[in-house]
C-alpha positions as CSV (number, residue, x, y, z in Angstrom):
1,M,113.9,103.4,91.6
2,V,112.2,102.2,94.6
3,D,110.5,98.9,95.1
4,V,106.7,99.2,94.6
5,R,104.6,96.0,95.4
6,E,100.8,95.6,95.2
7,W,99.2,95.1,98.5
8,S,96.3,92.5,98.4
9,Q,93.2,91.4,100.1
10,A,95.0,88.3,101.5
11,D,97.9,90.6,102.9
12,T,95.2,92.7,104.6
13,A,93.3,89.8,106.2
14,A,96.7,88.5,107.7
15,R,96.7,91.8,109.8
16,L,93.1,91.6,110.9
17,R,93.3,90.0,114.2
18,I,90.2,87.7,115.3
19,P,89.6,87.8,119.1
20,G,89.6,84.6,120.9
21,A,88.1,83.1,124.2
22,D,91.0,84.7,126.1
23,D,90.8,88.3,124.8
24,D,89.4,91.2,126.8
25,K,89.1,94.8,125.7
26,Y,92.5,95.7,126.6
27,S,94.2,92.7,124.6
28,R,92.2,93.8,121.3
29,G,93.9,97.0,121.5
30,V,93.5,100.6,123.2
31,V,93.2,103.5,120.9
32,A,93.7,107.1,122.3
33,V,92.3,109.8,119.8
34,R,93.4,113.5,120.3
35,T,91.6,115.1,117.4
36,G,89.1,117.5,116.4
37,T,88.4,121.2,118.0
38,D,85.5,123.4,118.7
39,A,85.5,124.4,114.9
40,Y,85.9,121.0,113.7
41,P,84.4,118.4,116.1
42,G,83.3,116.1,113.4
43,A,86.5,115.0,112.7
44,A,86.9,113.6,116.3
45,V,83.5,111.8,115.8
46,L,84.8,110.1,112.7
47,G,88.1,109.1,113.9
48,V,86.7,107.6,117.1
49,E,83.8,105.9,115.3
50,A,86.2,104.3,112.9
51,A,88.7,103.1,115.5
52,W,85.6,101.2,117.4
53,R,84.2,99.8,114.2
54,A,87.7,98.6,113.0
55,G,87.9,96.4,116.0
56,A,89.5,98.4,118.8
57,G,88.6,97.0,122.3
58,F,88.8,100.3,124.0
59,V,89.0,103.9,122.6
60,R,89.8,106.8,124.6
61,F,89.1,110.3,123.4
62,V,91.6,113.0,124.7
63,G,89.9,116.5,124.6
64,S,87.1,118.5,125.9
65,G,84.5,121.0,124.6
66,R,82.5,120.5,121.5
67,A,84.6,117.5,120.1
68,A,84.3,115.5,123.4
69,D,80.4,116.2,123.6
70,A,80.0,115.2,120.0
71,V,82.0,112.2,120.5
72,L,80.1,110.9,123.6
73,A,76.8,111.7,121.9
74,R,77.7,109.5,119.0
75,R,79.7,106.7,120.9
76,P,78.9,106.5,124.5
77,E,81.1,103.6,124.9
78,T,84.0,106.0,124.6
79,V,86.1,107.1,127.7
80,A,86.7,110.9,127.2
81,A,89.2,113.1,129.2
82,V,91.6,115.8,129.0
83,D,94.6,113.3,129.7
84,V,95.3,109.6,129.7
85,G,97.7,110.0,132.6
86,R,99.5,106.5,133.0
87,T,96.6,104.5,131.7
88,R,97.3,101.9,128.9
89,V,97.6,103.2,125.3
90,D,98.5,100.9,122.4
91,A,98.2,103.5,119.6
92,W,97.7,107.2,119.3
93,V,95.5,109.0,116.5
94,I,96.4,112.9,116.5
95,G,95.8,115.8,114.3
96,S,92.7,115.3,112.2
97,G,90.4,118.4,112.3
98,T,93.1,120.7,113.7
99,D,95.0,123.4,112.3
100,A,98.7,124.1,113.3
101,K,98.1,127.9,113.1
102,G,95.5,127.8,115.8
103,R,97.5,125.5,118.1
104,S,98.1,126.6,121.7
105,P,101.6,126.0,123.4
106,Q,99.9,123.6,125.6
107,E,98.5,121.4,122.9
108,E,101.9,121.5,121.3
109,T,103.6,120.3,124.3
110,A,101.1,117.5,124.9
111,L,101.4,116.5,121.1
112,R,105.4,116.6,121.3
113,R,105.1,114.3,124.5
114,I,103.1,111.9,122.4
115,L,105.4,112.0,119.6
116,D,108.5,111.4,121.9
117,G,106.9,108.4,123.3
118,D,107.2,104.7,122.5
119,V,103.7,104.0,121.1
120,G,102.7,103.9,117.6
121,V,101.2,107.5,116.4
122,V,99.0,108.0,113.3
123,V,99.7,111.6,112.4
124,D,97.2,113.5,110.3
125,A,96.4,117.1,109.0
126,G,97.2,119.6,111.6
127,A,99.9,117.8,113.4
128,L,102.0,116.8,110.4
129,D,104.4,119.6,111.0
130,L,105.4,118.1,114.3
131,A,106.5,114.9,112.6
132,P,110.2,115.8,111.8
133,G,112.3,115.0,114.7
134,A,109.7,112.7,116.4
135,T,111.1,109.5,117.9
136,A,107.8,107.6,118.3
137,P,107.0,105.0,115.7
138,L,105.1,107.2,113.0
139,V,102.5,106.6,110.3
140,I,101.9,109.9,108.7
141,T,98.6,110.3,106.5
142,P,99.0,113.5,104.3
143,H,97.0,114.0,101.0
144,A,98.7,115.7,98.3
145,G,99.0,119.1,99.4
146,E,99.9,118.5,103.0
147,F,102.6,116.1,101.5
148,A,103.9,119.0,99.5
149,R,104.2,121.3,102.6
150,L,105.9,118.6,104.5
151,R,108.3,118.3,101.7
152,E,109.1,121.9,101.7
153,Q,109.5,121.9,105.5
154,L,112.2,119.0,105.2
155,G,113.9,120.8,102.5
156,L,113.3,118.2,99.9
157,D,113.1,119.1,96.1
158,P,109.5,120.0,95.4
159,A,109.9,119.2,91.6
160,I,110.2,115.6,92.0
161,A,107.5,113.9,89.8
162,D,107.3,110.2,90.8
163,R,105.0,109.9,93.9
164,A,106.6,106.7,95.0
165,D,110.2,108.2,95.1
166,A,109.0,111.3,96.7
167,A,107.1,109.1,99.4
168,A,110.1,107.1,100.0
169,Q,112.4,110.1,100.4
170,V,110.0,111.3,103.2
171,A,109.9,108.0,104.9
172,A,113.7,107.9,105.1
173,E,113.8,111.3,106.3
174,L,111.5,110.8,109.1
175,G,112.4,107.3,109.9
176,G,108.7,106.4,109.9
177,T,105.8,105.4,107.6
178,V,104.3,107.7,105.0
179,L,100.7,106.7,103.9
180,L,100.2,109.1,100.9
181,K,96.6,109.3,100.2
182,G,95.3,109.4,96.5
183,A,93.4,107.4,94.1
184,T,96.3,104.9,94.4
185,T,97.5,105.1,97.9
186,L,101.2,104.5,98.6
187,V,102.6,103.3,101.8
188,A,106.3,103.9,101.9
189,A,108.5,102.3,104.6
190,S,111.8,103.9,105.9
191,D,113.7,100.8,104.1
192,G,112.4,102.1,100.7
193,L,109.7,99.4,100.1
194,I,106.4,100.9,98.9
195,R,103.0,99.2,99.1
196,S,100.6,100.1,96.6
197,I,96.7,100.0,97.3
198,R,94.1,100.4,94.6
199,S,91.0,99.3,96.7
200,A,89.4,102.7,97.1
201,P,86.5,103.5,94.7
202,G,86.1,107.0,93.5
203,W,83.2,107.6,95.8
204,L,85.8,107.7,98.8
205,A,86.8,111.2,97.6
206,T,84.6,112.9,100.1
207,A,85.4,115.1,103.1
208,G,86.2,113.4,106.4
209,A,87.3,110.1,104.9
210,G,90.8,110.8,105.9
211,D,89.6,111.2,109.5
212,V,87.9,107.6,109.1
213,L,91.2,106.3,107.8
214,A,93.4,107.5,110.8
215,G,91.1,105.8,113.0
216,V,91.3,102.6,111.1
217,V,95.0,102.6,111.1
218,G,95.0,103.4,114.8
219,A,92.9,100.5,115.7
220,I,95.1,98.0,113.5
221,I,98.3,99.4,115.0
222,A,96.7,98.6,118.5
223,A,95.8,95.2,117.5
224,N,99.1,94.4,116.1
225,P,101.7,95.9,118.4
226,T,104.7,94.0,117.1
227,A,104.0,94.3,113.6
228,P,105.9,96.5,110.9
229,L,104.0,99.6,110.8
230,A,104.1,99.9,107.0
231,E,102.2,96.6,106.8
232,V,99.7,97.7,109.3
233,A,99.2,101.0,107.4
234,A,98.7,99.2,104.0
235,A,96.2,97.0,105.8
236,G,94.2,100.0,107.0
237,A,94.2,101.7,103.7
238,W,93.1,98.6,101.9
239,L,90.2,98.0,104.5
240,H,89.3,101.7,104.3
241,G,88.9,101.3,100.4
242,H,86.8,98.1,100.8
243,A,84.4,99.5,103.3
244,A,84.0,102.4,101.0
245,A,83.1,100.0,98.3
246,W,80.6,98.4,100.7
247,A,79.2,101.8,101.8
248,A,78.6,102.8,97.9
249,G,76.9,99.5,97.1
250,M,79.6,98.3,94.9
251,H,80.2,94.7,96.4
252,D,78.1,93.1,93.7
253,T,79.7,94.7,90.8
254,R,77.3,97.7,90.5
255,V,78.7,101.3,89.9
256,G,77.6,102.4,93.2
257,H,76.4,105.5,94.5
258,P,77.4,108.8,96.9
259,I,78.5,108.3,100.1
260,V,79.5,110.3,103.1
261,A,82.6,109.7,105.5
262,L,80.4,108.2,108.3
263,D,78.8,105.6,106.0
264,V,82.5,104.5,105.5
265,A,83.0,104.0,109.3
266,Q,79.6,102.2,109.6
267,A,80.5,99.8,106.7
268,L,83.7,98.5,108.5
269,P,82.3,95.7,110.3
270,I,80.4,94.2,107.2
271,A,83.7,94.9,105.1
272,I,85.9,93.1,107.7
273,G,83.4,90.1,107.8
274,D,83.6,89.8,104.1
275,L,87.2,90.1,103.9
276,L,87.7,87.3,106.9
277,S,85.2,85.1,105.2
């Protein structure tokens, strides 16, 4: 059996970096987001919005077309381009709102270059199939269906019943961190330790919430370049759930109300303020 530990509010607060007088937009963390498509531009908007609101000092969107147009319309602070060149990047977010079946050879080459780099990468949705063999520090963020497909790709037993054991297996196989989304989110490190996060309300089960989560984790990675990725990922998952509770009006013990993913991203600043206070 693997070692499962509950991740707490205090654990999360320790990973939220408060900027000081000597900080600038670069020292607060630069997040590069390569997500969304012409068919699903909203994923790009949600990830970029979340990265900004989770405290990134600089967000670059790497892409073009409808996704880039939508990002700039929503968040004009963002720098959009088809390539980052040699500019600074402290964390990548890739895959949200994309489909591996429609990926071009050029896009695959670009993603593999990111995955073979030395900067932390949040790998979501349509890029998860590229995670095996990657050498960059990884946090993968699958939901249950994506996780099952990845286990099959890795040749692992699909019949394993315990989520924690299954997540630990995949983390060990990839040599990275697995953030397995669910009512209880599990974050598995490659050393076998599992962090369990229970901060998310049921209202968070809504389309686009995972895109927001990817942006949050990317921002916290960028702000904590030397921290263990599993701790950063757990902090991002806890904060994501806490922001959802604020967005749903549950901070004063009420039962809450329906929310959409953008509500969660918009609630991040107040959730962070509440956590740090």
